[in-house]
C-alpha positions as CSV (number, residue, x, y, z in Angstrom):
1,D,-58.1,-1.5,-59.5
2,A,-61.2,-3.9,-58.8
3,Q,-63.6,-1.5,-61.0
4,A,-60.9,-2.1,-63.8
5,G,-60.0,-5.5,-63.7
6,S,-64.0,-6.0,-63.6
7,I,-64.1,-3.9,-67.1
8,L,-61.4,-6.0,-68.5
9,R,-62.7,-9.5,-67.3
10,S,-65.8,-8.5,-69.3
11,L,-64.1,-8.6,-72.1
12,R,-62.7,-11.7,-71.2
13,E,-65.7,-13.4,-70.8
14,H,-67.3,-12.1,-73.9
15,Q,-63.8,-13.5,-76.0
16,M,-64.3,-16.5,-74.4
17,S,-68.0,-16.8,-75.2
18,A,-69.4,-18.8,-78.7
19,D,-71.7,-15.7,-79.7
20,D,-72.3,-11.9,-78.5
21,A,-75.0,-12.7,-76.3
22,F,-73.0,-12.3,-73.2
23,L,-71.8,-8.8,-74.1
24,R,-75.5,-7.4,-75.3
25,R,-76.5,-8.5,-71.8
26,V,-73.7,-7.1,-69.8
27,W,-72.9,-3.5,-72.1
28,P,-75.2,-1.3,-70.0
29,G,-73.5,-2.0,-66.7
30,V,-70.3,-2.2,-68.1
31,K,-70.5,1.3,-69.6
32,R,-71.9,2.5,-66.6
33,A,-68.9,1.0,-64.7
34,T,-66.4,2.8,-66.9
35,Q,-68.4,6.2,-66.5
36,W,-67.8,5.6,-62.8
37,L,-64.4,5.1,-63.2
38,I,-64.1,8.3,-65.7
39,A,-65.5,10.1,-63.2
40,Q,-62.7,9.3,-60.8
41,D,-60.3,11.2,-63.5
42,G,-62.1,14.7,-63.3
43,N,-60.2,16.7,-65.8
44,G,-60.0,13.8,-68.2
45,D,-56.4,13.5,-68.5
46,G,-56.2,9.7,-67.8
47,I,-54.7,9.6,-64.8
48,L,-56.8,9.0,-61.8
49,E,-57.6,11.2,-58.8
50,G,-58.5,11.5,-55.2
51,A,-59.0,8.2,-53.2
52,Q,-58.1,5.2,-54.9
53,H,-59.0,2.3,-53.0
54,N,-57.2,-0.9,-53.8
55,T,-56.2,-4.4,-53.0
56,L,-53.8,-3.3,-50.7
57,D,-56.3,-2.5,-48.3
58,T,-56.3,1.4,-48.0
59,D,-56.7,4.6,-50.0
60,W,-53.7,6.0,-51.8
61,Y,-53.8,9.4,-53.0
62,G,-52.2,11.4,-56.0
63,P,-50.9,10.2,-59.1
64,V,-50.3,6.1,-58.9
65,A,-48.4,4.5,-62.0
66,W,-50.2,1.2,-61.1
67,L,-53.8,2.2,-60.8
68,S,-53.9,4.7,-63.7
69,G,-52.1,2.1,-65.7
70,L,-54.8,-0.3,-65.4
71,Y,-57.7,2.5,-65.6
72,L,-56.2,3.0,-69.3
73,A,-56.2,-0.9,-69.5
74,A,-59.8,-0.9,-68.7
75,L,-60.5,2.1,-71.3
76,Q,-59.1,0.3,-74.1
77,A,-61.2,-2.8,-73.2
78,A,-64.5,-0.8,-73.0
79,A,-63.5,1.0,-76.3
80,V,-63.3,-2.7,-78.2
81,M,-66.5,-3.7,-76.1
82,A,-68.1,-0.1,-77.4
83,D,-67.3,-0.9,-81.0
84,E,-68.7,-4.2,-81.0
85,R,-72.0,-2.6,-79.2
86,K,-72.1,0.2,-82.1
87,D,-71.6,2.8,-79.4
88,R,-69.1,4.7,-81.4
89,A,-69.5,8.1,-79.6
90,F,-68.4,6.4,-76.2
91,A,-65.7,4.3,-77.9
92,Q,-64.1,7.4,-79.3
93,K,-64.5,9.2,-75.6
94,C,-62.5,6.2,-74.2
95,R,-60.2,6.4,-76.8
96,D,-59.2,10.2,-76.6
97,I,-58.9,9.8,-72.6
98,L,-56.5,6.6,-73.1
99,K,-54.0,8.6,-75.7
100,R,-53.9,11.6,-73.3
101,G,-52.7,9.3,-69.9
102,Q,-50.5,7.2,-72.2
103,K,-48.6,10.5,-73.0
104,K,-49.2,11.7,-69.2
105,L,-48.0,8.5,-67.5
106,V,-44.9,8.2,-69.5
107,A,-44.1,12.1,-69.2
108,D,-45.0,12.3,-65.4
109,L,-44.7,9.0,-63.8
110,F,-41.8,7.4,-65.4
111,D,-38.2,8.0,-63.9
112,G,-35.9,6.2,-66.8
113,E,-35.9,2.9,-65.0
114,Y,-39.4,2.6,-63.7
115,F,-43.0,3.8,-62.9
116,Y,-43.7,5.4,-59.7
117,N,-46.1,7.3,-57.6
118,K,-46.3,10.9,-56.7
119,V,-47.6,11.5,-53.1
120,D,-50.3,13.8,-52.7
121,P,-48.9,16.7,-50.4
122,R,-52.4,17.1,-48.9
123,R,-52.7,13.4,-48.0
124,P,-48.8,12.6,-46.1
125,D,-50.6,10.6,-43.7
126,T,-51.8,7.8,-46.0
127,V,-49.7,4.7,-47.2
128,N,-48.2,5.3,-50.6
129,S,-45.0,3.1,-52.4
130,G,-43.9,6.6,-53.8
131,T,-40.7,6.6,-55.7
132,G,-40.4,2.7,-54.8
133,C,-40.3,0.3,-57.4
134,E,-43.4,-1.6,-56.7
135,I,-44.7,-4.7,-58.5
136,D,-47.6,-4.0,-60.0
137,Q,-46.5,-0.8,-61.7
138,V,-47.2,-2.0,-65.5
139,L,-49.9,-4.2,-64.8
140,G,-52.3,-2.7,-67.1
141,Q,-50.4,-3.7,-69.5
142,S,-50.1,-7.7,-68.7
143,W,-54.0,-7.5,-68.7
144,A,-53.8,-6.1,-72.0
145,F,-51.9,-9.2,-73.3
146,Q,-54.3,-11.6,-71.8
147,V,-57.0,-10.1,-73.7
148,G,-55.4,-9.5,-77.2
149,L,-55.7,-5.5,-76.7
150,P,-53.2,-3.2,-78.5
151,R,-50.6,-2.0,-76.4
152,V,-51.5,0.2,-73.4
153,L,-48.2,1.3,-72.4
154,P,-45.2,1.7,-74.4
155,E,-43.0,-1.1,-75.2
156,K,-39.5,0.5,-74.0
157,E,-40.7,1.9,-71.0
158,T,-42.7,-1.0,-70.2
159,R,-39.9,-3.4,-70.7
160,T,-37.5,-1.4,-69.0
161,A,-39.5,-1.3,-65.7
162,L,-40.0,-4.8,-65.7
163,R,-36.3,-5.0,-66.2
164,S,-35.9,-2.8,-63.0
165,L,-38.4,-4.9,-61.1
166,W,-35.9,-8.1,-61.9
167,R,-32.9,-5.9,-60.7
168,Y,-34.3,-4.1,-57.6
169,N,-36.9,-6.6,-56.5
170,F,-36.1,-10.1,-57.2
171,S,-33.9,-12.1,-54.6
172,P,-32.5,-15.7,-54.5
173,D,-32.4,-15.2,-51.2
174,V,-35.1,-12.7,-49.2
175,G,-33.5,-13.3,-45.8
176,P,-31.0,-10.5,-45.8
177,Y,-33.9,-7.9,-46.7
178,R,-36.6,-9.3,-44.3
179,E,-34.0,-9.2,-41.6
180,K,-33.8,-5.7,-42.0
181,N,-37.4,-5.3,-43.3
182,K,-39.1,-7.1,-40.6
183,P,-42.7,-6.1,-40.5
184,G,-45.3,-8.3,-43.1
185,R,-45.9,-11.6,-43.4
186,W,-43.5,-14.2,-44.0
187,Y,-44.5,-16.3,-47.1
188,A,-40.7,-16.2,-48.0
189,V,-38.3,-17.0,-45.4
190,A,-34.3,-16.9,-45.5
191,G,-32.9,-19.1,-47.7
192,E,-35.8,-18.8,-50.4
193,A,-36.4,-16.6,-53.4
194,G,-39.0,-14.1,-54.1
195,L,-40.0,-11.1,-56.0
196,L,-40.5,-8.4,-53.3
197,M,-43.6,-6.4,-53.6
198,C,-42.0,-3.1,-53.4
199,T,-38.2,-2.2,-52.8
200,F,-37.1,1.5,-52.6
201,P,-34.1,2.2,-54.4
202,R,-34.5,6.3,-54.5
203,K,-32.9,8.2,-51.5
204,D,-35.9,10.3,-51.3
205,W,-38.4,7.3,-50.1
206,D,-38.2,4.6,-48.0
207,Y,-40.2,2.0,-45.7
208,E,-41.2,4.3,-43.1
209,K,-42.1,7.4,-45.4
210,A,-44.3,4.8,-47.1
211,K,-46.5,4.4,-43.8
212,G,-47.7,7.9,-43.8
213,G,-46.6,8.2,-40.4
214,A,-48.8,6.5,-37.5
215,G,-52.4,6.9,-38.7
216,K,-54.7,4.0,-39.2
217,G,-53.5,2.6,-42.4
218,A,-50.2,2.5,-41.7
219,W,-50.1,-1.2,-40.6
220,A,-50.7,-2.2,-44.5
221,A,-47.5,-0.7,-45.2
222,M,-46.3,-4.1,-44.2
223,Y,-47.5,-5.5,-47.9
224,F,-44.4,-4.1,-49.2
225,N,-41.6,-6.3,-47.8
226,E,-43.8,-9.2,-48.6
227,C,-43.5,-12.1,-51.3
228,M,-46.9,-12.2,-52.4
229,N,-47.5,-15.3,-54.7
230,G,-50.5,-13.7,-57.1
231,F,-48.8,-10.7,-57.8
232,E,-45.5,-12.4,-58.4
233,H,-47.3,-14.8,-60.9
234,Q,-48.5,-11.7,-62.6
235,A,-45.2,-9.8,-63.0
236,A,-43.5,-13.1,-64.1
237,G,-46.2,-13.9,-66.9
238,H,-45.8,-10.1,-68.1
239,M,-41.9,-10.8,-68.3
240,I,-42.6,-13.8,-70.6
241,W,-45.2,-12.0,-72.4
242,E,-42.2,-8.9,-73.2
243,G,-39.6,-11.4,-74.2
244,M,-38.1,-11.6,-70.8
245,V,-38.4,-15.3,-70.6
246,Q,-36.0,-16.6,-68.3
247,E,-36.5,-13.7,-65.8
248,G,-40.2,-15.0,-65.8
249,L,-39.3,-18.6,-65.2
250,A,-36.9,-17.7,-62.6
251,V,-39.8,-15.9,-60.5
252,E,-42.2,-18.9,-61.2
253,R,-39.9,-21.1,-59.8
254,A,-39.4,-19.3,-56.9
255,V,-42.8,-19.6,-55.9
256,H,-43.1,-22.9,-57.0
257,D,-39.9,-24.1,-54.8
258,R,-41.2,-22.0,-51.9
259,Y,-44.3,-24.6,-51.8
260,H,-42.2,-27.9,-52.6
261,A,-44.3,-30.4,-50.4
262,S,-41.5,-31.1,-47.8
263,K,-42.2,-26.8,-47.0
264,R,-45.7,-26.2,-47.5
265,N,-48.5,-27.3,-49.3
266,P,-48.2,-27.6,-53.3
267,W,-52.0,-27.0,-53.6
268,N,-52.5,-23.9,-51.5
269,E,-50.7,-20.7,-52.0
270,V,-51.3,-18.8,-48.9
271,E,-51.9,-15.1,-49.3
272,C,-54.5,-13.2,-47.2
273,G,-55.8,-17.0,-46.3
274,D,-55.8,-20.9,-47.2
275,H,-56.5,-21.3,-50.7
276,Y,-56.6,-17.6,-51.8
277,A,-57.8,-16.8,-55.8
278,R,-55.1,-14.5,-56.2
279,S,-52.7,-17.3,-57.1
280,M,-54.8,-18.3,-60.0
281,A,-52.7,-15.7,-62.0
282,S,-50.5,-18.6,-62.5
283,Y,-52.8,-19.3,-65.4
284,G,-51.7,-16.2,-66.7
285,V,-48.1,-17.3,-66.9
286,F,-49.3,-20.3,-69.0
287,L,-51.2,-18.1,-71.3
288,A,-47.9,-15.7,-72.2
289,A,-45.7,-19.2,-72.3
290,C,-48.3,-20.5,-75.2
291,G,-48.7,-16.6,-76.5
292,F,-52.3,-17.5,-76.4
293,T,-55.3,-15.4,-77.8
294,Y,-59.0,-15.7,-78.5
295,N,-62.2,-14.3,-79.5
296,G,-65.0,-16.9,-79.7
297,P,-67.6,-14.6,-81.6
298,K,-65.0,-13.8,-84.4
299,G,-63.8,-17.4,-84.5
300,Q,-60.5,-16.4,-84.0
301,I,-57.4,-18.2,-82.2
302,G,-53.7,-17.1,-81.9
303,F,-50.8,-18.8,-80.6
304,A,-46.7,-17.4,-80.6
305,P,-45.2,-20.3,-78.1
306,R,-42.4,-18.5,-75.9
307,L,-40.8,-21.9,-75.2
308,T,-39.0,-24.2,-77.6
309,P,-41.1,-23.0,-80.5
310,E,-39.5,-25.1,-82.7
311,D,-41.4,-28.4,-81.1
312,F,-44.1,-27.2,-79.0
313,K,-47.5,-28.4,-78.1
314,A,-49.8,-27.3,-75.2
315,P,-53.5,-27.3,-74.2
316,F,-56.2,-24.7,-74.8
317,T,-59.8,-23.8,-73.9
318,A,-62.3,-22.4,-76.3
319,A,-65.9,-21.1,-76.2
320,E,-67.4,-25.0,-77.0
321,G,-64.4,-27.4,-76.7
322,W,-61.0,-28.0,-76.0
323,G,-57.7,-29.6,-77.1
324,T,-54.4,-29.1,-78.4
325,Y,-52.2,-27.1,-80.5
326,S,-48.6,-27.8,-81.8
327,Q,-46.4,-26.4,-83.8
328,K,-43.0,-28.3,-85.1
329,S,-40.2,-26.5,-87.5
330,E,-39.9,-29.3,-90.4
331,G,-37.0,-28.2,-92.8
332,R,-37.3,-24.7,-94.2
333,G,-41.1,-24.9,-92.8
334,R,-43.1,-25.3,-89.8
335,R,-46.7,-27.6,-89.5
336,S,-48.9,-26.5,-86.8
337,E,-51.7,-28.5,-86.0
338,I,-55.4,-27.6,-83.8
339,A,-56.5,-31.0,-82.5
340,V,-60.0,-30.4,-80.5
341,K,-60.3,-33.1,-77.7
342,W,-64.1,-32.4,-76.6
343,G,-66.4,-30.1,-78.7
344,Q,-66.1,-28.1,-81.1
345,L,-63.9,-25.0,-81.9
346,K,-65.7,-22.6,-84.6
347,L,-62.5,-21.0,-86.3
348,R,-62.1,-18.2,-89.1
349,T,-58.7,-16.7,-88.1
350,L,-56.0,-18.4,-87.1
351,V,-53.0,-16.0,-85.8
352,L,-49.3,-17.5,-85.7
353,A,-46.0,-15.9,-85.0
354,A,-43.9,-15.4,-87.7
355,A,-40.5,-13.8,-88.9
356,K,-41.5,-13.2,-91.9
357,M,-44.0,-13.4,-94.7
358,P,-43.7,-17.2,-96.1
359,A,-43.3,-18.5,-99.4
360,G,-46.1,-20.8,-99.0
361,T,-49.2,-21.8,-96.8
362,T,-51.1,-24.8,-97.2
363,V,-54.3,-25.3,-94.8
364,T,-56.1,-28.6,-94.4
365,L,-59.2,-29.6,-92.1
366,A,-59.2,-33.7,-91.8
367,G,-56.4,-33.9,-94.7
368,Q,-59.0,-32.2,-97.3
369,S,-57.6,-28.7,-98.6
370,V,-59.4,-25.2,-97.2
371,A,-59.2,-22.1,-99.1
372,A,-57.6,-19.3,-97.2
373,T,-55.7,-16.1,-97.3
374,R,-52.9,-14.8,-95.0
375,H,-51.3,-11.3,-94.1
376,F,-48.0,-10.6,-92.4
377,E,-47.7,-7.7,-89.9
378,D,-45.5,-7.1,-86.7
379,G,-44.2,-10.8,-86.7
380,S,-47.6,-12.1,-86.7
381,L,-49.3,-14.1,-90.0
382,T,-52.8,-14.1,-90.0
383,V,-54.5,-16.9,-92.1
384,T,-58.1,-16.4,-92.5
385,L,-60.3,-19.3,-93.9
386,A,-62.5,-18.5,-96.9
387,E,-65.6,-20.2,-95.0
388,P,-65.5,-20.6,-91.2
389,V,-65.2,-24.3,-89.7
390,A,-65.8,-26.2,-86.9
391,V,-62.5,-28.2,-85.9
392,T,-63.9,-31.2,-84.0
393,P,-62.6,-34.4,-82.1
394,G,-60.6,-36.7,-84.9
395,R,-60.8,-33.7,-87.7
396,A,-57.7,-31.4,-87.3
397,L,-56.7,-28.6,-88.6
398,E,-53.5,-28.4,-89.8
399,V,-51.6,-25.5,-91.6
400,V,-47.9,-26.0,-93.1
401,V,-45.9,-23.0,-93.8
402,N,-43.0,-22.9,-96.1
403,E,-40.8,-20.2,-95.4
404,G,-38.8,-20.6,-98.3
């Protein structure tokens, strides 16, 4: 998972740059990292094989939905970077494997309710969540949203899996569950809500089987019974991206309430240790709430607010500056504004959520009209400026949409 995550982070850092200098510098290493990952998929079917060491501290074996889904997201990211570096052959190779993996992941590892894992019969002695409902099962798609990639996992099955997480793993009081399933650390105690790492709704698998016997790695199965904040933030953000706003906010509120100052330090969401970095995944929830996308080298920024879109305002950061984005409904239209507070935002394209192609669109920079074209597709209005502009403090960019 760290290998795939590093490839995805490379794309993110490229997108948060002002030009392609970073990508030109790191691409040879990113390509080697992707080739190493592909080598773990011996037959090129898009599903990882063999020992799969991961953040839960042991090697897992067999087809593992969340690890292979993350692999597919990394392939998508690598293909995008390869396109930009004019490495067309490698981009095609990544997409070919991705296409096979997308089909196989659903065909082999989706049971109608959620994505699961198939245990390698040759390694029954190892930890594996098996047919349990595991919190990171669609992590690859969550990552894809954050870096503006095309869908990696199909919408229908992914949303069904997230609804299953809500059904099987979220509890307004984890006390009764932990009373029966005691192994693990008590990040959430009786009377507190949380999204459990893994539950076992199927009769063919349970916690004892997930331990893989009494082998040296059996201790790591305790993670399945826990509520770990970083994982909860990831799942909550993904729920919001997929339209499950109330559910995502409920998960976030559970973490927030557990770290109320009357109980714990609100500035230290403990996981493996104090000030553990994984809870920085909470920023992904903010990105999801804003529907924020950005590509600095392309001069592109986008917003699709999931909360109060009729009257919304939030901060954003870009490669060379930061500011606020706001939008407000006005009669039969909507006014959107990008106001930079520090630095600058080089902009050529603005992508906004829209229900249909508007009757008219006007763009101004510091009150002066800006020529632009527009395109509507799949709920997004893309406004492309005739020439790139620099939005700076005191010179706001406004887009007024007349829905007719």
